[in-house]
N, C-alpha and C positions, 0 to 999 in steps of 0.2 A: 504495499499500499505506500504509494508516494506520499500521501498526506502525513502518514505516521512517520515516515523517514524524515519529513521536513521537521516534525516536532522534536524527534529525537536530536536531530543536527542542531535545531536551535537551542535545546536544552544543554548540549554538549558544549556548544560555543559560549554559553553564558558562564560556564565554569571557568573557561580561559580568560574571561573579562574581569572576573574577581580578584580581590586581593587574596593571594594563596600563602602569604608569609613570606616564605624564602624562595630564592631561585631554584633550589632543588625540589621543592614542592611544585613549582610551575613547571618545571621541566618534566616531572613524572606525570603531572596530569596532562600536559600537552602531548607527551608521549603515549601514554595509555588511551587516552581519547582519540588520538589520531584524527583530529577534526579535518586536517589538511586532506587526508585520503577520503574521508566521506564526503566532503564538498567535492572533491573531484569526481568521485563516483556519481554524485548527484548530476554533476554537469555532463558527464558522459552519458548517463541514462536519458537526460533531456535531449542531448544532441542525437542519440541513436533514434528516440522517438520522433523528433521533428524532422529528421531526414527520412523517416518512414522505412527503415531497415526490415526488409520482407523475409530474409533467410540468412542462414549461419555463413553464407558466402558474399555477403554484402561487406564493401570495403570499410564502412563505417564500424561495423562490428569487428572485422578481422584486424583492424589497427590496435585494437585494444589488447591489454595484457590479459590473458585469459587462463584459469586454472583448470585442469582437467584430471580425473582419475582414470587411469588406463589400466583396467584388469589384466593380469598376466597369470597364465596357469603354471608357468615354471619359476615364478618369483615367490619366495618364502613369505612375502608379505601379501601375497595376492594381487599385486599390481604396483604401479608407482603413479606419483603425481608428475604432471607434464605441465610446463608454462609455455603459453604459445603467444607470440607476437608476429603479426602477420602471417606468414606461411611457414615460420621458423618454430620447431618445437625445442624446448630445453628440458631435459630430465631434472626435476627438482632434487637437490641432493642433501636437503634437511640440513643445511649450514645455519648457524645461528651467530648473527652478528651483534647480538646484544640490543638492548632497548636505546634506540638512537632517535635524534630529532628527525623530522621528515621535511623534504623539500617542499615548496609550494609548487605544485605541477601545473605547469602551464602549456598551452599548444606547442611552444618551442621545446620544452622537455619531452613530451609526446613524440614529436618528431625526431628527437635525438636518440629515445629509446628504439624507435622503429629502425633508423639508421644503422645503430650499433647492433641490434638484433640481425639485421640482415647481413651486415658484414661478419659478424659471429658464424651465421648460417652457412656461408660458404668459406668459413675457417680463416678468414681475415680479421684484422683488429680494427680499433677505431680510435682516433685521439681528437676529441673536441678541441676546437681552437677558439679564443676569444679573449676579452679583456680579464683582467685580474678581478676575482671576487664576483663572478658571475655565476658560480655554482657548476662549474665543469667537472670536477673532481667527484663532488657529491652525487651528480647526476649519475656518472659512471658507477659509482659505488652503490647507489640505489637501484641501479639496474640489476 
């Protein structure tokens, strides 16, 4: 329900606007709440709806990071999680990077994810370029 999602997002956003005492408390709340990701998910859902994506092969759907469970009879876990961006699949390796701050995800960030995913899909690498302090390193780490 979109209305319920908006209520939850609004409530979580108010947590981040309150006086939380210390910087550590603020970082914990912002990290746990992950308002940044919820706002991005809301925006993406609205974009996909407004562009009237009709099937799973629509480019507006395919360009998003998608997580799938792929069953496998030979795997001791019964399958694995796959992360897909455009037509590139990555096996999720269950790495834990700790609780970290999130980037503000912009259309440029999304384009960077797509470009880097395509490069990795053909066994190349990527090196974002731009002015200092614009989030290049964080974007690559977040991907």
